[in-house]
C-alpha positions in Angstrom: 97.4 88.7 137.7 97.1 85.8 140.2 93.4 86.3 140.7 92.5 88.0 137.5 89.0 86.5 137.3 88.3 87.9 140.8 89.4 91.3 139.8 87.1 91.2 136.8 84.2 90.2 139.1 84.9 93.2 141.4 85.1 95.5 138.4 81.8 94.2 137.1 80.1 94.6 140.5 81.4 98.1 140.9 80.2 99.2 137.4 76.7 97.7 137.9 76.4 99.2 141.4 77.4 102.6 140.3 75.1 102.4 137.4 72.2 101.6 139.9 71.5 98.2 138.3 69.6 95.8 140.4 72.1 92.9 140.5 73.2 90.8 143.4 76.9 90.0 143.9 76.3 86.4 142.6 74.5 87.6 139.5 77.2 90.2 138.8 79.8 87.4 139.2 78.0 85.2 136.7 77.8 88.1 134.3 81.5 88.7 134.7 82.4 85.1 134.0 80.2 85.0 131.0 81.9 88.1 129.6 85.6 87.7 130.5 86.2 84.0 130.7 87.4 82.5 127.4 84.9 79.6 127.5 82.0 81.8 128.8 81.3 79.1 131.4 79.0 80.3 134.2 79.5 78.5 137.6 76.5 77.3 139.5 74.8 74.5 141.5 73.1 72.0 139.2 71.7 69.6 141.8 71.9 69.1 145.5 70.3 66.2 147.5 70.5 65.0 151.1 70.6 61.2 151.2 69.6 59.0 154.1 72.6 56.7 153.8 75.5 55.6 156.0 78.9 57.2 155.3 80.5 54.0 154.3 77.7 53.0 151.8 79.1 51.1 148.9 76.5 52.4 146.5 77.4 56.0 147.3 81.1 55.4 146.8 80.9 53.9 143.3 78.8 56.6 141.8 80.3 60.1 141.2 77.2 61.6 139.5 74.2 62.8 141.5 72.0 62.3 138.5 73.0 58.7 138.0 72.8 58.0 141.7 69.3 59.2 141.8 68.3 57.1 138.8 70.0 53.8 139.5 70.4 53.5 143.3 68.2 55.7 145.3 64.9 54.6 143.8 63.5 52.3 146.4 66.7 51.7 148.3 67.5 55.1 150.0 65.5 58.1 150.8 66.6 61.6 149.8 65.5 65.2 149.9 66.1 67.8 147.2 67.9 70.8 148.9 69.0 72.6 145.7 67.0 75.7 146.5 68.5 76.1 150.0 72.0 75.7 148.8 71.5 78.3 146.1 70.3 80.7 148.7 73.3 79.9 150.9 75.6 80.4 147.9 74.0 83.8 147.3 74.7 84.7 150.9 78.4 83.6 150.8 79.1 85.5 147.6 77.5 88.6 149.0 79.8 88.4 152.0 82.9 87.8 149.9 82.8 89.8 146.7 84.9 88.4 143.9 84.7 84.8 145.1 82.3 82.2 143.9 83.2 79.4 146.3 80.7 77.8 148.7 81.2 77.3 152.5 84.1 79.7 152.8 84.9 83.4 152.6 88.4 84.9 152.2 88.8 88.1 154.2 91.1 90.8 153.2 93.8 89.5 155.6 93.7 86.1 154.0 92.0 84.3 157.0 89.1 82.0 156.6 85.8 83.0 158.1 83.4 80.1 158.2 80.5 82.1 159.6 77.6 82.1 157.1 75.9 85.5 156.8 72.4 84.1 156.7 71.3 84.8 160.3 72.2 87.8 162.4 71.1 86.9 165.9 73.0 84.6 168.2 70.2 82.1 168.8 69.6 81.4 165.1 73.2 81.4 164.0 74.8 78.1 163.2 77.0 76.5 165.9 80.7 76.7 164.9 82.3 73.6 166.5 85.7 72.8 165.3 85.0 74.3 161.9 81.6 72.6 161.3 78.5 73.9 159.6 75.0 73.0 160.6 72.0 72.3 158.3 70.0 74.8 160.3 72.4 77.6 159.3 71.7 76.7 155.7 67.9 76.8 156.4 67.6 73.1 155.7 65.2 71.3 158.1 66.9 68.0 159.0 64.6 65.3 157.3 66.5 62.5 158.9 67.2 63.5 162.5 69.6 61.5 164.7 70.9 59.7 161.6 74.0 59.9 159.6 73.4 61.2 156.0 75.3 62.5 153.0 75.0 65.8 151.2 75.6 65.4 147.5 76.2 68.5 145.4 76.6 68.5 141.6 77.9 71.8 140.2 79.4 73.5 137.2 83.0 74.9 137.5 83.9 78.3 136.1 86.7 78.7 133.6 86.4 75.4 131.7 82.7 74.5 132.4 83.4 71.0 133.9 80.6 69.3 135.7 81.8 68.0 139.0 80.3 66.3 142.2 81.1 66.7 145.9 80.1 64.8 149.0 79.7 66.1 152.6 79.2 63.7 155.5 76.5 65.0 157.8 76.5 63.6 161.4 73.5 62.8 163.6 73.3 66.4 164.8 73.0 67.8 161.3 76.6 69.2 161.1 79.4 68.6 158.6 82.9 69.7 158.3 83.2 73.2 156.6 85.3 72.2 153.6 85.5 74.8 150.9 83.6 73.9 147.7 85.8 75.5 145.1 83.8 76.4 142.0 86.8 78.1 140.3 89.7 76.5 138.6 93.0 76.3 140.5 94.4 79.7 139.6 98.0 78.4 140.0 97.6 75.8 137.2 98.7 76.6 133.7 95.3 75.7 132.3 93.6 78.2 134.6 96.0 80.9 133.4 95.0 80.1 129.8 91.3 80.0 130.5 90.9 82.8 133.0 93.6 85.3 132.2 93.3 88.2 129.8 95.5 90.9 128.4 94.8 94.5 128.8 93.5 94.8 125.3 91.3 91.8 125.6 89.8 93.1 128.9 88.9 96.4 127.3 87.5 94.7 124.2 85.3 92.4 126.3 84.1 95.3 128.5 83.2 97.5 125.5 81.5 94.6 123.6 79.0 94.1 126.3 76.2 96.7 126.0 75.2 96.6 129.7 78.7 97.3 131.1 79.8 99.6 128.3 76.8 101.9 128.6 77.0 101.9 132.5 80.7 102.7 132.2 80.0 105.5 129.8 77.4 107.0 132.1 79.8 106.7 135.0 82.8 108.1 133.3 81.0 111.1 131.7 78.7 113.7 133.1 75.9 115.8 131.7 77.2 119.3 131.0 73.8 120.6 130.1 73.2 122.2 133.5 72.7 125.8 134.6 74.0 127.7 137.5 77.3 125.8 138.0 80.3 127.9 138.1 83.0 125.8 136.5 85.3 126.0 133.5 83.9 122.6 132.3 80.2 123.3 132.9 79.5 125.2 129.7 79.2 124.0 126.2 82.2 123.3 124.0 83.3 125.2 120.8 83.1 123.4 117.5 83.6 124.5 113.9 81.8 121.9 111.8 81.9 121.4 108.1 79.5 119.0 106.4 81.1 117.8 103.2 79.0 117.4 100.1 75.6 118.1 101.7 73.7 117.6 98.4 75.6 114.5 97.3 77.4 116.3 94.5 80.3 113.9 94.7 77.9 110.9 94.6 76.1 112.3 91.6 79.4 113.1 89.9 80.6 109.5 90.5 77.3 108.2 89.0 77.7 110.4 85.9 81.3 109.3 85.5 80.2 105.7 85.3 77.2 106.1 83.1 78.3 109.2 81.1 81.9 109.7 80.2 81.1 113.3 79.1 83.8 113.2 76.4 83.1 113.8 72.6 85.4 112.5 69.9 85.0 114.3 66.6 86.4 113.2 63.2 87.1 116.0 60.7 88.0 115.2 57.1 90.1 117.7 55.0 91.4 117.8 51.5 95.1 118.6 51.3 96.0 121.7 49.3 99.5 123.0 48.8 98.8 126.6 47.7 95.9 127.4 50.0 94.0 126.3 53.1 92.9 122.7 53.1 89.3 122.1 52.0 86.8 121.1 54.6 85.0 117.9 53.6 82.8 117.3 56.6 82.8 115.9 60.1 81.2 113.2 62.3 81.2 112.2 65.9 81.9 108.9 67.7 78.8 107.4 69.2 78.3 107.6 73.0 80.9 105.7 75.1 78.0 103.9 76.8 77.2 102.1 73.5 80.7 100.7 73.3 82.4 97.8 75.1 85.9 96.3 75.2 85.0 94.3 72.1 85.8 96.3 68.9 82.6 97.4 67.1 82.3 98.7 63.5 80.5 102.0 62.9 79.6 103.8 59.7 79.3 107.5 60.4 77.7 109.9 58.0 79.5 113.2 57.4 77.6 116.3 58.3 78.1 120.1 58.1 79.3 122.0 61.1 76.8 123.3 63.6 76.8 125.3 66.9 78.4 122.4 68.7 81.2 121.9 66.2 84.8 123.0 66.8 85.2 126.7 65.8 87.4 127.0 62.8 86.6 130.1 60.7 89.4 129.6 58.2 88.0 126.3 57.0 84.4 125.9 58.0 82.9 129.3 57.3 83.5 129.1 53.6 82.0 125.6 53.1 78.8 125.0 51.2 76.7 123.0 53.7 74.7 121.3 50.9 77.8 119.8 49.3 78.8 117.9 52.4 78.5 114.1 51.6 80.1 110.8 52.4 80.6 108.2 55.1 83.5 107.3 57.4 84.1 103.7 58.5 85.7 103.2 61.9 86.2 100.5 64.5 86.2 101.4 68.2 86.4 99.8 71.6 86.2 101.3 75.1 87.6 99.8 78.3 86.6 101.5 81.5 88.4 101.6 83.8 91.5 100.9 81.7 93.3 99.1 84.4 91.2 96.7 86.6 94.0 95.9 89.0 93.8 98.2 92.0 97.0 99.0 93.8 97.8 100.0 97.4 96.0 103.0 98.6 97.8 104.1 101.7 99.8 107.2 100.8 98.4 110.4 99.2 100.2 109.5 95.9 98.7 106.0 95.8 95.2 107.3 96.6 95.4 110.0 93.9 96.6 107.3 91.4 93.8 105.1 92.4 91.2 107.8 91.8 92.8 108.5 88.4 92.6 104.8 87.6 89.0 104.6 88.5 88.1 107.5 86.3 90.3 106.7 83.3 89.4 104.5 80.3 91.2 103.3 77.2 89.8 104.2 73.8 91.1 102.4 70.8 90.0 103.5 67.3 90.8 102.2 63.9 90.0 104.6 61.0 89.3 102.2 58.1 88.1 104.1 55.1 85.8 106.8 53.7 83.2 106.6 51.0 81.6 109.1 48.5 83.5 112.1 49.6 82.7 115.3 47.7 85.3 116.4 45.1 87.1 119.5 46.4 89.7 119.4 43.7 89.4 118.2 40.0 91.9 117.5 37.3 91.9 118.9 33.8 89.9 115.9 32.6 87.3 116.5 35.3 88.2 113.6 37.6 88.5 113.9 41.4 91.9 114.9 42.7 91.1 114.7 46.4 94.0 114.2 48.9 91.9 113.5 52.1 93.1 113.0 55.6 91.3 112.7 59.0 92.0 114.7 62.1 90.6 113.7 65.5 89.7 116.2 68.2 88.4 115.6 71.7 86.0 117.8 73.6 85.2 117.7 77.3 81.4 118.1 77.5 81.5 118.8 81.2 83.3 122.1 80.4 81.0 123.1 77.5 79.2 125.9 79.4 81.9 127.0 81.7 83.1 130.6 81.5 86.5 129.9 83.1 88.5 127.0 81.7 91.2 125.0 83.3 94.6 124.6 81.7 94.6 122.7 78.4 91.1 123.6 77.4 89.6 126.4 75.3 86.1 127.7 74.8 83.5 124.9 74.6 85.8 122.4 76.3 88.0 121.7 73.3 91.5 120.6 74.2 94.2 123.2 73.4 98.0 123.6 73.7 99.8 126.3 75.5 99.5 128.6 72.5 95.7 128.3 72.7 95.4 126.3 69.4 93.1 123.3 69.3 95.1 120.1 70.0 94.9 117.2 67.6 94.4 113.8 69.2 95.4 111.9 66.0 96.0 112.6 62.3 96.0 110.1 59.5 98.2 110.0 56.4 97.0 111.6 53.2 95.4 109.3 50.7 94.1 109.7 47.1 90.6 109.7 45.7 87.0 110.1 47.0 87.0 106.6 48.6 90.3 106.6 50.5 91.5 103.7 52.7 93.6 104.4 55.7 93.4 101.4 58.2 95.3 103.4 60.8 94.8 102.8 64.5 95.6 104.7 67.7 94.9 104.4 71.5 94.4 107.1 74.0 93.7 107.1 77.7 90.7 109.3 78.5 89.6 110.6 81.9 85.9 111.2 82.5 84.8 114.8 81.8 83.7 115.4 85.4 87.0 114.2 86.9 89.0 116.4 84.5 86.9 119.3 85.4 87.5 118.8 89.2 91.3 118.0 89.0 92.8 120.2 86.2 94.7 123.3 87.2 93.0 126.6 86.7 96.1 128.2 85.3 99.5 127.2 83.9 102.2 126.9 86.5 105.9 127.5 85.9 108.0 125.7 88.4 111.3 127.4 88.9 112.4 125.2 91.8 112.1 121.6 92.9 110.1 122.7 95.9 107.5 124.5 93.8 107.2 121.4 91.5 106.6 119.2 94.6 104.1 121.6 96.0 102.1 121.8 92.8 102.2 118.0 92.5 100.8 117.7 96.0 98.0 120.1 95.2 97.2 118.1 92.1 96.9 114.9 94.1 94.8 116.5 96.8 92.4 117.8 94.1 91.9 114.2 93.1 90.8 113.0 96.5 89.3 116.1 98.2 85.6 116.4 99.0 83.2 118.6 97.0 81.4 121.5 98.7 80.9 122.2 102.4 78.2 123.5 104.6 79.5 125.1 107.8 78.0 125.2 111.3 79.3 126.9 114.4 78.7 125.6 117.9 80.0 128.1 120.5 80.2 128.5 124.2 79.0 132.1 123.8 76.1 133.3 121.7 77.9 136.2 120.2 81.5 135.3 119.8 83.4 132.4 118.2 87.1 131.7 117.9 88.1 130.0 114.7 91.1 127.7 114.5 93.3 126.8 111.6 94.6 123.5 113.0 93.3 121.1 115.7 94.4 120.1 119.1 96.5 117.0 119.8 97.7 114.9 122.6 100.6 117.1 123.5 99.1 120.6 123.5 95.7 121.8 124.5 95.6 124.2 121.6 97.5 123.5 118.4 96.7 126.6 116.2 98.7 129.0 114.1 100.0 131.5 116.6 99.3 134.5 114.3 95.7 133.5 113.9 93.4 136.0 115.7 89.9 135.3 116.9 87.3 136.5 114.5 84.1 138.0 115.9 81.1 136.6 114.0 77.6 137.7 114.2 75.0 135.3 115.4 72.9 136.3 112.4 75.3 134.7 109.9 74.2 131.3 108.3 75.3 128.4 110.4 75.6 130.4 113.5 72.0 131.2 114.2 70.7 127.9 115.5 71.6 128.3 119.2 72.2 124.6 119.7 74.8 123.7 122.4 77.1 120.7 122.5 78.6 119.4 125.7 81.4 117.1 126.7 78.9 114.5 128.0 77.3 114.2 124.5 78.1 111.1 122.5 79.1 111.5 118.9 75.7 110.0 118.0 74.0 112.6 120.1 76.0 115.3 118.4 74.7 114.2 115.0 71.2 114.5 116.4 72.0 118.0 117.5 73.4 118.7 114.1 70.1 117.7 112.6 68.3 120.1 115.0 70.7 122.9 113.9 69.9 122.1 110.3 66.1 122.4 111.0 66.5 125.7 112.9 68.7 127.2 110.1 66.2 126.0 107.6 63.4 127.7 109.4 65.3 131.0 109.6 66.1 131.0 105.9 62.5 130.2 105.0 61.3 133.1 107.1 63.8 135.5 105.4 63.2 134.2 101.8 60.1 136.5 101.1 62.1 139.5 102.1 64.9 138.7 99.7 62.4 138.1 96.9 61.1 141.6 97.4 64.6 143.1 97.4 65.4 141.8 94.0 68.9 140.7 95.1 69.4 137.8 92.7 72.8 136.8 94.1 71.7 136.5 97.7 68.4 134.9 96.6 70.2 132.1 94.8 72.6 131.6 97.7 69.7 131.3 100.1 67.8 128.9 97.9 70.9 126.8 97.6 71.3 126.7 101.4 67.6 125.8 101.9 68.1 122.8 99.5 71.2 121.8 101.4 69.5 122.1 104.8 66.5 120.0 103.7 68.8 117.3 102.3 71.1 117.2 105.3 68.4 117.2 108.0 66.9 114.0 106.6 69.9 111.8 106.7 72.8 113.1 108.8 72.0 111.0 111.8 72.6 107.5 110.4 74.5 108.0 107.1 77.3 110.4 108.1 80.5 109.9 110.0 82.0 112.6 112.3 85.8 113.1 111.9 88.4 115.3 113.6 91.5 116.7 111.9 94.7 115.0 112.9 97.9 116.8 111.7 101.0 114.9 110.7 104.1 114.6 112.9 106.1 116.9 110.6 103.4 119.6 110.8 103.3 119.4 114.6 107.1 119.7 114.8 107.0 122.8 112.7 104.4 124.3 115.0 106.5 123.5 118.1 109.5 125.1 116.3 107.4 128.3 115.9 107.4 128.0 112.1 103.6 128.4 111.8 104.0 131.5 109.7 106.4 130.0 107.1 105.4 129.3 103.5 106.3 125.6 104.0 104.0 125.3 107.0 101.1 127.1 105.1 101.5 124.8 102.1 101.7 121.6 104.0 98.8 122.6 106.3 96.6 123.3 103.3 97.5 120.0 101.7 96.8 118.0 104.9 93.6 119.9 105.7 92.1 119.0 102.3 93.4 115.5 102.3 90.6 113.1 103.5 93.2 110.8 105.2 94.1 113.5 107.7 90.6 113.2 109.3 90.1 110.5 112.0 86.6 109.0 112.4 85.1 109.2 115.9 83.3 106.3 117.5 79.5 107.1 117.7 79.2 105.5 121.1 81.9 107.6 122.8 81.5 111.0 124.2 83.6 114.2 123.6 84.9 113.7 127.1 86.6 110.4 126.0 88.3 112.3 123.2 89.1 115.4 125.3 92.7 114.3 126.1 93.5 113.3 122.6 92.0 116.2 120.7 91.5 118.9 123.3 87.7 119.2 123.3 86.5 121.7 125.8 90.0 122.7 127.0 89.8 126.1 128.8 90.9 129.0 126.5 91.3 126.7 123.5 90.0 127.7 120.1 87.1 125.9 118.4 87.9 122.3 117.4 87.4 121.6 113.7 85.1 118.7 112.8 84.1 117.3 109.4 80.9 115.3 108.8 81.1 113.1 105.7 78.8 110.5 104.3 80.4 107.1 104.8 80.4 105.6 101.3 82.6 103.0 99.7 84.1 105.7 97.5 85.1 107.7 100.5 86.8 104.7 102.1 89.1 104.6 99.1 90.1 108.2 99.6 90.5 108.1 103.4 92.8 105.4 104.7 91.9 106.3 108.3 88.2 105.7 107.7 89.1 102.5 105.8 91.0 101.1 108.8 88.2 102.3 111.1 85.7 100.2 109.1 88.0 97.2 109.1 88.5 97.4 112.8 84.8 97.8 113.3 84.0 94.9 111.1 86.6 92.7 112.9 85.0 93.4 116.3 81.5 92.9 114.9 82.3 89.5 113.4 81.0 86.6 115.4 82.2 83.0 115.5 78.5 82.0 115.2 78.4 83.5 111.7 81.2 81.3 110.3 79.9 79.5 107.2 82.3 78.6 104.4 82.7 75.7 102.0 85.4 74.3 104.3 84.2 75.0 107.8 81.2 76.4 109.7 80.0 76.9 113.3 78.0 74.2 115.0 77.4 72.1 118.1 78.7 68.7 119.0 78.1 66.3 121.8 80.6 66.5 124.7 80.8 63.8 127.3 81.7 64.9 130.9 83.9 62.1 132.1 83.8 63.2 135.7 80.0 63.4 135.7 79.1 59.8 134.6 79.5 60.6 130.9 76.7 63.2 131.0 76.0 64.8 127.6 76.4 68.4 126.8 76.1 70.1 123.4 79.1 72.4 123.1 80.0 74.9 120.4 82.5 73.6 117.8 84.2 74.5 114.5 83.0 71.9 112.0 85.4 71.2 109.1 84.8 69.2 106.0 86.8 66.0 105.7 88.4 64.7 102.6 86.3 61.5 102.6 83.0 63.5 102.6 80.1 61.1 102.7 80.2 57.4 102.6 78.3 55.2 100.3 75.2 55.3 102.5 75.2 59.1 102.4 76.3 59.6 106.0 78.8 62.4 106.4 81.6 62.7 108.9 83.1 65.9 110.1 86.2 67.0 111.9 85.2 69.1 114.8 87.2 71.3 117.2 85.6 72.2 120.5 85.6 75.9 121.2 85.2 75.5 125.0 86.8 72.1 125.6 88.1 71.6 129.2 91.6 70.3 129.7 93.1 68.9 132.9 96.7 69.4 131.9 98.3 71.8 129.4 100.6 69.1 128.1 97.6 67.0 127.0 96.1 69.7 124.8 97.2 68.0 121.6 96.8 64.5 122.7 93.4 64.6 124.6 90.6 63.7 122.3 88.3 66.2 124.0 90.6 69.2 123.3 91.9 68.5 119.8 90.1 68.0 116.5 88.1 64.8 116.5 86.2 62.9 113.8 82.5 62.6 114.5 79.7 61.3 112.4 76.8 63.4 111.3 74.5 62.2 114.1 76.7 63.8 116.8 77.1 67.1 115.1 74.5 69.9 114.7 75.4 72.5 112.0 74.3 76.1 113.0 73.8 77.7 109.6 70.4 77.1 108.0 72.2 76.3 104.7 75.7 75.0 105.6 78.0 75.3 102.7 80.2 72.4 103.9 77.3 70.1 102.9 78.0 70.8 99.3 80.3 68.3 97.5 84.0 68.9 97.5 84.4 67.4 94.0 84.5 69.9 91.2 82.7 67.6 88.8 79.8 67.2 91.3 79.7 70.9 91.9 79.1 71.5 88.2 76.4 68.8 88.1 74.7 70.2 91.2 74.5 73.7 89.6 72.1 72.1 87.1 69.7 71.2 90.0 67.8 74.6 90.0 67.4 74.3 86.2 65.9 70.9 86.6 63.7 72.1 89.4 62.3 74.8 87.2 61.5 72.1 84.6 59.2 70.4 87.2 61.6 67.8 88.6 61.3 66.8 92.2 64.3 66.3 94.4 64.2 62.6 94.0 64.0 62.9 90.2 66.9 65.4 90.2 69.1 62.9 92.2 68.4 60.1 89.7 69.0 62.4 86.7 72.3 63.7 88.1 73.5 60.2 89.1 72.8 59.0 85.6 75.1 61.7 84.3 77.8 60.6 86.8 77.5 57.0 85.7 77.7 58.1 82.1 80.8 60.2 82.7 82.4 57.3 84.6 81.6 54.9 81.8 83.2 57.2 79.2 86.4 57.4 81.3 86.6 53.7 81.5 86.1 53.4 77.8 89.0 55.8 77.2 91.3 54.2 79.8 93.0 50.9 79.4 91.7 47.9 81.3 93.2 47.6 84.7 94.2 51.3 84.9 93.6 53.1 88.2 90.7 55.1 86.7 88.8 52.0 86.1 88.9 51.0 89.8 88.2 54.5 91.1 85.0 54.8 93.1 82.8 57.8 92.2 80.4 58.7 95.0 76.8 59.1 94.0 74.8 62.2 94.9 72.2 62.0 97.7 69.0 63.9 98.2 70.7 65.9 100.9 73.3 67.1 98.4 70.6 68.2 96.0 68.6 69.9 98.8 71.6 71.9 99.9 72.3 73.0 96.3 68.7 74.1 95.9 69.0 76.1 99.2 72.0 78.0 98.0 74.8 76.0 99.8 77.0 76.2 96.6 77.0 80.0 96.5 
C-alpha cells in the first residue's frame, strides 16, 4: 500500500475507460482523489506567472505567495505574464503520459527511471531541447515574453491529500530553459500523515467506490452482461429459474394491524344469575362492556342496563330459554380501564422467541374491571312475606368477535367465538361472590390480559396437541412462535428457463453448494396455463433487483389480462368456486401491479447452519429436517434482503442464481413496512446498514453540534483564507452580554505537517472561534438555542406570543422581563451575599427568539 492513491487513480481510470466515459487521465485522477482521499482535496494549479525579475531579487525572495506578490510587489515594479493556461495544458499532457501520477515536470516509468521528455510535441524540430535535464518554455507552448533575460516562473498550486496551498519557483535562463525539478502535487507517501490521509482499508475502498454513482454504475455494467440475447450457445446465455412468492398482495396484514389498533374485536359480557340450591340458577339479565376504543388507562365508571338475550348472546338453553324477556330489569355499575399494549417497554427482537414475544406484546392489552353493584334487579325468589330473596352473582364471559362467523374454530373457542375449556364448556373469565337483595354490592376487581381478536385468530392452534415427548413440545412451541411472525397470504409467480417445464425447489442455494435442495424432491412438470406461469416474462443474470421488480410488474399485468379474458367463460360455466378464486386473483394482480416496484423488497431464503449440516449429512428426509425446514421457511428472519442496485450475477456465487442444472431459486417479495422490520431481523439490519451509509456529515444538526464552515488560514500561502468544513459544537459560555456567540469547531479536512502535532496544532484540534468566523450550514441550527433549561421553557412561549400579535422585538422584551422577575424572586428568597445573588443571568437576544420561532428548539 505504498502508493495506494496511485492505485485508486488507475482503478478509476480503468473503470471510466471501460465504461466509455469521456474523461482524460487528469480528470479521472481528480475524480479519484475526490472520492478516495479522506479530505476530498483535489490537486491542481491555482496560479502561474512568468516574472521579469533577476534570480537574486530581494522582493521575490521574501514573498512565498503568488497572489500577494502580484498585489504588493509586481504592480509597477516588475512585469509579468500569466501562463496558467499553458501550464494546465502541460500538466494534462504529463498526467496522460504517466497514469496514476499527478506531478508536473516528471514522469515515472515502469522501471522507476525518470523521463523528462514532455509528450506535447512529436516531431524532433518542435520538441524541447533536453540539455542536462532542462526544460524549455517552447516545449510548454509558452512564448518567451522576455527574451535574452533572466526570469522566474512562479507556480501556486493545491496539494492532494491535505489540500495545502503551496508555491514553487523555477529560475528560467536567458534561453528560456529551466532545470526540470519535479513539482510534487502529492503528499510524501512515506510520511505518517500521508498514510493517514491517503490510505484506505479494503472495506473503505469498496464503500467509497459504491457510494459514487458514476463509478458504481460503470462498474456494474462492466462486471455484468446482458443475458437477453438470442442465438448464443452457452449455459449462461438463457434466463434463470425463479420461484417467487409475493407476500400479502392485498395488504391483509396491514389491514389486520390497523384493525388490531382501532378495533380490539373482543366482547366482554356480564351475566347476572340468582343462586338456587334445589334447581338451576335463575337468569336475571346481561349487559356488555362498551367498546375498548372508548376506554383508556384511566378508570371510567359505566352504568350498564340489563337486557334480555338475543342472537348475539352466549347460548345457554338451560337458563336463558325459560326467561320472560319482559321481566328483565336493573342496572349494573362497573369501573373499567384498558391499557394497550399492556407493556410499553420493548425488549430485544433478535431470536425467534424474542420476536414472537414482541408480536404478542404489541397485540396484548390489560383490562381491569371493578364490579361495584347492581340496582333494581327483578325478584326471582320471594319469601313467605313477599319480600325479595335474591342471591345474585355476576359471571363474566369473553367472546372473540373475529371468530364469530368462522366455521372452524381454533382450540379454546366454541361456536360464535366464545371461549371454552377442553370439555367444550364456556369458560368463565371471572365470577363474583353471592350477595343478598335486589341491590347487591360486590366491589370486586379482576385483571386480565387480552390479545386482539385478529391476532388470536391468526396464532391459535387449530386443534389440541398432546405432547408425549420433549421434542414434540419444542416443535409445537416453534410452530406457535412462527405463526406469530409469519406473513399472511402469498401470490406465486414462476420464471423459467423453459416455457413448458419448471423445477421446484424446497430449499435454496448457498455459498458451498450450487444446489441445496431436498434430495428426494422430484421436478414437477407444470403447465404454462396455470396462474403465475402464463406471463412469459424472462429474468436474466444481468438484471438488477430493481429491474426484476419491474419485470414482476409486467408479469402481474400479463396475468391480469389473461384472467380478465377468461372471466366471462367462467361466469357462463356457473363454477362458483373457480369464479371466486379468479376474482380474488384479479384483485390481487391489480393491487400488486400498482406498487411492487417501489414499495416491496426482494428477499432470498437463507437456511441456518444446522439445516445445511443436516443436508450435507444426507438427513434431508428425516422428520427433524422437515420440521426445522418448515419453521425456518416460514420465519421472516430466514429471508435476506437483496440490494436493488445489484444484479443476480453479483449474488450468483452466494445463492446459486443461474447455476447449470440447479433447481429454481426461491424468492419472496414483501412490502417493507415498520411492522415487517420488527419480524425480520435481517431486514432490520439491512435498513440500519442502508441508513448508516446514507447518512451524511452535512446533515448533522443537534442541540450540541452541527455541520458548518469556518475560516482556515494557509500559513504557507501568505495566510490566504479558505472556508473549510467543520463540526461546530456549543460552548458552555454560550453568548456573551453583547449577544455574540462563540463556538468550538473541529476542522474536518485540516492539514497537518507532523502526526505528533495533531493534538497540539491549533489548525488540527478543536479551536474556539467567534460567530463571525463560523458559518452554520443548517437553515435553523439547533445549537443556536439556549442551553439553559429555564430559557428553553421561556422561549417555548415565543410562538404563543407571536400568535397574539407580538413582534420579535416585543417578544424579547417580554421574555427578558420574566427573566428579571425570576431573578428578583430568587434574590428575595436567598440571603444577602449568597452566590445566587451574584449570579449573572444572560438575557435573551432577538437571535434566540428568531431561532425558537424557526423551530430550532424542536
